[in-house]
Wavefront OBJ file of the C-alpha trace (Angstrom):
o trace
v 89.481 97.851 63.369
v 93.016 97.966 61.627
v 92.395 101.038 59.593
v 90.706 102.819 62.831
v 93.658 101.685 64.951
v 96.198 102.892 62.501
v 94.370 106.077 62.000
v 94.352 106.802 65.923
v 98.364 106.038 65.921
v 98.640 108.927 63.376
v 96.579 111.121 65.186
v 98.936 110.261 68.354
v 102.102 110.663 66.689
v 101.172 113.759 64.442
v 100.408 115.610 67.521
v 103.753 116.212 69.416
v 101.742 117.191 73.094
v 99.800 114.275 72.717
v 102.747 112.075 72.006
v 104.491 113.733 74.657
v 101.582 112.714 77.111
v 100.773 109.275 75.725
v 104.088 107.720 74.438
v 106.702 109.780 77.003
v 105.339 110.914 80.095
v 104.773 107.707 81.650
v 108.604 106.655 81.094
v 109.995 110.094 81.863
v 107.985 110.676 85.245
v 108.269 107.386 86.213
v 112.476 107.599 85.798
v 112.308 111.082 87.686
v 110.202 109.511 90.652
v 112.370 106.298 90.526
v 115.676 108.743 90.863
v 114.106 110.762 93.392
v 113.030 107.773 95.638
v 116.041 105.504 94.647
v 117.683 106.004 97.693
v 114.671 104.551 99.495
v 116.175 105.192 103.188
v 117.502 107.731 105.273
v 120.984 107.296 106.715
v 123.260 109.144 108.889
v 121.244 111.463 109.998
v 122.962 114.463 112.184
v 122.031 114.332 115.625
v 123.077 116.604 118.885
v 123.293 114.397 122.197
v 123.009 115.883 125.542
v 124.614 113.515 127.916
v 123.887 114.556 131.665
v 124.710 111.124 133.267
v 128.371 110.930 131.849
v 128.871 107.275 133.183
v 129.901 104.540 131.194
v 126.433 103.006 130.501
v 125.576 106.458 128.833
v 128.894 106.698 126.859
v 128.354 103.331 125.632
v 124.719 104.164 124.348
v 126.319 107.500 122.762
v 128.712 105.625 120.877
v 126.023 103.015 119.561
v 124.290 105.915 118.168
v 127.352 107.156 116.664
v 127.845 103.722 115.059
v 124.524 103.023 113.934
v 123.716 103.248 110.147
v 120.676 105.482 110.797
v 122.276 108.365 112.961
v 125.532 110.444 113.306
v 126.322 112.340 116.502
v 127.366 115.511 115.242
v 127.512 117.350 118.291
v 127.707 116.516 121.848
v 126.873 119.473 123.903
v 126.294 120.625 127.411
v 122.628 121.487 127.565
v 119.421 121.047 125.652
v 119.201 124.973 125.058
v 122.522 124.460 122.943
v 121.011 121.653 121.082
v 117.752 123.419 120.348
v 119.726 126.179 118.825
v 121.513 123.666 116.462
v 118.009 121.909 116.098
v 116.477 125.126 114.998
v 119.424 126.311 112.554
v 118.963 123.105 110.741
v 122.205 121.740 111.837
v 120.783 118.657 113.299
v 117.415 117.128 113.048
v 117.031 115.508 116.425
v 118.344 115.692 120.036
v 118.815 113.245 122.333
v 118.783 113.788 125.844
v 120.506 111.487 128.556
v 119.508 112.459 131.811
v 121.142 112.600 135.086
v 120.714 109.193 136.764
v 120.445 107.257 133.460
v 122.614 104.337 134.487
v 121.517 103.636 138.023
v 117.703 103.821 136.790
v 118.402 101.578 133.977
v 119.597 98.627 136.437
v 117.124 99.524 138.898
v 113.788 98.368 139.337
v 112.302 101.834 138.085
v 113.538 101.451 134.464
v 115.438 104.452 132.431
v 114.345 106.754 130.315
v 115.891 109.225 127.375
v 114.200 112.357 125.879
v 114.078 112.596 121.913
v 113.415 116.171 120.295
v 112.538 114.963 116.641
v 111.447 116.611 113.560
v 107.937 115.749 113.175
v 107.691 117.446 109.812
v 109.999 115.094 108.223
v 108.799 111.394 109.453
v 111.594 109.946 107.349
v 114.176 111.791 109.697
v 111.794 111.055 112.551
v 111.485 107.205 112.217
v 115.364 106.875 111.607
v 116.774 108.511 114.598
v 113.546 106.832 117.111
v 114.646 103.489 115.556
v 118.320 103.546 116.264
v 117.563 105.199 119.727
v 114.962 102.055 120.612
v 117.638 99.585 119.376
v 120.525 101.012 121.481
v 118.577 101.532 124.447
v 117.345 98.055 124.200
v 121.069 97.002 123.817
v 121.971 98.914 127.051
v 119.091 97.232 129.332
v 120.179 93.883 128.218
v 123.575 94.417 129.106
v 124.738 94.267 125.445
v 123.183 90.804 125.151
v 119.856 91.695 123.729
v 119.657 93.125 120.187
v 116.400 94.161 118.679
v 115.237 91.989 115.631
v 112.407 92.606 113.649
v 111.179 90.895 110.376
v 109.755 93.105 107.942
v 106.698 92.159 105.709
v 106.532 93.162 101.802
v 108.639 96.512 102.142
v 111.536 94.875 103.155
v 113.769 97.969 102.965
v 111.456 100.192 104.824
v 111.747 102.656 101.789
v 109.634 105.152 100.998
v 110.383 104.632 96.898
v 108.694 100.933 97.436
v 106.070 102.443 99.260
v 104.832 105.285 96.867
v 106.000 104.134 93.412
v 103.365 101.237 93.259
v 100.795 104.249 93.655
v 102.789 106.714 90.954
v 102.742 104.278 88.415
v 99.121 103.518 88.326
v 98.247 107.055 88.709
v 100.668 108.127 85.705
v 98.683 105.762 83.681
v 95.370 107.367 84.295
v 96.277 110.914 84.177
v 98.052 110.767 81.039
v 95.426 108.832 79.394
v 92.743 111.362 80.492
v 94.834 114.164 79.443
v 96.223 112.966 76.300
v 93.057 111.390 75.085
v 91.191 114.592 75.582
v 93.807 116.467 73.376
v 93.639 113.763 70.423
v 89.801 113.581 70.623
v 89.516 117.073 69.242
v 91.266 116.171 65.849
v 89.554 113.228 65.623
v 86.121 114.343 65.999
v 87.045 116.964 63.058
v 88.304 113.918 61.079
v 84.827 112.155 61.969
v 82.777 115.008 60.810
v 84.561 114.866 57.619
v 84.213 111.210 56.687
v 80.595 111.063 58.774
v 79.190 107.770 60.605
v 77.526 105.348 58.376
v 76.067 103.123 61.117
v 75.819 102.933 64.929
v 78.212 99.777 64.699
v 80.940 102.696 63.777
v 80.924 104.076 67.342
v 81.374 100.771 68.741
v 84.368 100.086 66.373
v 85.530 103.560 66.806
v 85.989 103.242 70.772
v 87.154 99.712 70.743
v 89.950 100.679 68.364
v 90.922 103.787 70.461
v 91.141 100.914 73.529
v 93.048 98.575 71.616
v 95.524 101.722 70.597
v 96.041 102.532 74.406
v 96.545 98.843 75.371
v 99.625 98.554 72.746
v 101.059 101.833 73.943
v 101.055 101.252 77.590
v 101.652 97.624 77.419
v 104.811 98.699 76.029
v 105.337 101.571 78.554
v 104.785 99.447 81.474
v 106.674 96.642 80.369
v 109.716 98.899 80.633
v 108.844 100.490 83.586
v 108.323 96.988 85.602
v 111.071 95.222 83.665
v 113.818 98.019 83.285
v 113.171 100.385 85.804
v 111.869 98.691 88.805
v 114.965 96.055 89.124
v 117.223 99.066 88.322
v 116.162 100.946 91.483
v 115.604 97.623 93.517
v 111.529 98.227 94.193
v 109.898 95.204 95.164
v 108.365 92.686 92.749
v 106.815 89.990 94.494
v 103.746 89.112 91.904
v 103.114 86.715 89.034
v 103.635 88.292 85.866
v 100.800 87.463 84.140
v 98.336 88.404 87.055
v 99.560 91.749 87.196
v 99.625 92.026 83.378
v 95.736 90.993 83.648
v 95.275 93.578 86.312
v 96.636 96.292 84.105
v 95.153 95.262 80.976
v 91.511 95.626 82.755
v 92.853 98.841 84.220
v 93.685 100.362 81.026
v 90.565 99.476 79.169
v 88.732 100.928 82.061
v 90.884 104.176 82.071
v 90.570 104.537 78.217
v 87.231 104.182 78.338
v 86.974 106.842 80.988
v 89.091 108.873 79.035
v 87.186 108.799 76.302
v 84.039 109.648 78.085
v 85.474 112.766 79.577
v 86.935 113.981 76.460
v 83.510 114.745 75.457
v 83.551 117.784 78.223
v 86.453 119.683 75.942
v 85.940 121.713 73.011
v 89.408 122.843 72.961
v 92.603 120.944 72.793
v 94.437 122.878 75.640
v 91.289 122.363 77.993
v 92.290 118.830 79.523
v 95.624 120.116 80.678
v 94.093 123.266 82.410
v 91.068 121.128 83.872
v 92.891 117.852 84.479
v 96.319 118.591 85.551
v 95.351 119.608 89.223
v 93.565 116.412 89.818
v 96.485 114.071 90.461
v 96.910 114.683 94.111
v 93.381 114.445 95.109
v 92.854 111.050 93.071
v 96.172 109.887 94.747
v 94.583 110.396 98.124
v 90.904 109.108 97.294
v 92.953 105.934 96.406
v 93.207 105.338 100.014
v 97.219 104.535 100.094
v 99.038 107.576 100.878
v 96.373 108.673 103.361
v 94.380 106.369 105.372
v 91.070 105.749 103.869
v 89.675 104.924 107.233
v 89.464 108.628 107.848
v 87.594 109.849 104.582
v 83.810 110.123 104.812
v 82.138 107.338 103.389
v 80.678 108.873 100.639
v 84.009 110.742 99.602
v 85.597 107.344 99.572
v 82.650 106.135 97.278
v 83.102 108.787 95.142
v 86.983 107.527 94.787
v 85.870 104.039 93.316
v 84.315 105.766 90.421
v 88.136 106.164 89.173
v 89.968 103.096 88.078
v 93.120 103.965 89.752
v 91.686 103.288 93.150
v 90.887 99.892 92.644
v 93.966 99.647 90.470
v 96.206 100.789 93.138
v 95.231 98.346 95.895
v 95.211 95.402 93.420
v 98.737 96.331 92.155
v 99.890 96.804 95.377
v 98.505 93.658 96.644
v 100.031 91.522 93.504
v 103.306 93.580 93.020
v 104.506 94.390 96.512
v 102.344 91.301 98.810
v 102.849 88.897 96.221
v 98.956 87.912 96.625
v 96.986 86.374 94.031
v 94.179 87.002 91.734
v 92.153 85.363 94.033
v 93.043 87.701 96.764
v 92.009 90.626 94.589
v 88.528 89.784 93.389
v 86.653 92.651 94.401
v 89.135 94.986 92.802
v 89.082 92.919 89.484
v 85.299 93.210 89.682
v 85.420 96.735 90.512
v 87.438 97.556 87.223
v 85.383 94.865 85.020
v 82.451 97.060 86.048
v 83.719 100.454 85.471
v 85.454 98.992 82.088
v 81.977 98.210 80.716
v 80.200 101.247 82.176
v 82.536 103.716 80.579
v 82.986 101.832 77.482
v 78.992 101.755 77.136
v 78.835 105.611 77.987
v 81.609 106.295 75.622
v 79.969 104.347 72.501
v 77.023 106.068 73.193
v 78.509 109.484 73.271
v 80.362 108.475 69.932
v 77.311 107.717 68.028
v 75.295 110.692 69.372
v 78.298 113.190 68.354
v 78.575 111.520 64.872
v 74.540 111.435 64.154
v 74.386 115.188 65.412
v 77.283 115.955 62.790
v 75.571 113.732 60.017
v 72.048 115.443 60.520
v 73.733 119.053 60.851
v 75.627 118.215 57.109
v 72.517 116.934 55.645
l 1 2 3 4 5 6 7 8 9 10 11 12 13 14 15 16 17 18 19 20 21 22 23 24 25 26 27 28 29 30 31 32 33 34 35 36 37 38 39 40 41 42 43 44 45 46 47 48 49 50 51 52 53 54 55 56 57 58 59 60 61 62 63 64 65 66 67 68 69 70 71 72 73 74 75 76 77 78 79 80 81 82 83 84 85 86 87 88 89 90 91 92 93 94 95 96 97 98 99 100 101 102 103 104 105 106 107 108 109 110 111 112 113 114 115 116 117 118 119 120 121 122 123 124 125 126 127 128 129 130 131 132 133 134 135 136 137 138 139 140 141 142 143 144 145 146 147 148 149 150 151 152 153 154 155 156 157 158 159 160 161 162 163 164 165 166 167 168 169 170 171 172 173 174 175 176 177 178 179 180 181 182 183 184 185 186 187 188 189 190 191 192 193 194 195 196 197 198 199 200 201 202 203 204 205 206 207 208 209 210 211 212 213 214 215 216 217 218 219 220 221 222 223 224 225 226 227 228 229 230 231 232 233 234 235 236 237 238 239 240 241 242 243 244 245 246 247 248 249 250 251 252 253 254 255 256 257 258 259 260 261 262 263 264 265 266 267 268 269 270 271 272 273 274 275 276 277 278 279 280 281 282 283 284 285 286 287 288 289 290 291 292 293 294 295 296 297 298 299 300 301 302 303 304 305 306 307 308 309 310 311 312 313 314 315 316 317 318 319 320 321 322 323 324 325 326 327 328 329 330 331 332 333 334 335 336 337 338 339 340 341 342 343 344 345 346 347 348 349 350 351 352 353 354 355 356 357 358 359 360 361 362 363
């Protein structure tokens, strides 16, 4: 086992492309995404205000929008047409229209309304303006004595980074393994063809030693990501470290076995990159996090379960973001255990069949 692990390490560190994918890509991409999403929330969104009421109450409302953390009143215009021109020129990202009679309606029986023209193509800008406008309207309705108070669970900053980074980190493990292992496998099989395969037990030791190599490599990478990058960018970490370690161990084993199985589809070193690089987005969607799984056809969701990342994403979010325990993610753990055994068994069969065919050919 030690000899095979040493050989696998030499194969990885002796191949610049494989080393980039299996050693450095996880850290590089995790850092880039953390920097990109590190700001977490959108603040000071420039907006235009059309104050058709022009009363003390409407001016108080506008001042609230101006002083709010989410919005910045960049323009006060006289008509919606002027506001639309600013909107389409991207000078502002929202228009707030305070209709004539706002103050009278606010303190009357019918209730007051305001109109919002928002950028639906950018959900973060959309939410920031809508949230600020609702808070100020509620404060005005209560004469300044009522304020909007909310208790946010799990993603306390309401940041996009805290929402998406757990999924990205899990997916990075799978995609870098699938591509990197496929590249290394070509060189390994050439080496195996030279030394031959003595018994069927050779295939078992081969697959297990490769898996152990990947466990060592990704244990280091994930520790750096979760212990260094996560606190540095303020992403939530609510889980128990040993629960997360067990989940990721099962995930790496299942993914390594899947990568070894898939590697038999490739005959050329660059084939894994060309074949698998495009699959990151579909696999992320199939995990049911960035896009609601309820809208998928049942069969398509079941196909997604064949990838270890689907169960690992749900389990990691539950443990890391929600502070759940292993007891709460039994189904995800069971799925990863099943996939680990399934793909390990297939990888061993393929390894032995490949070695035996080469031995027969050489004989």
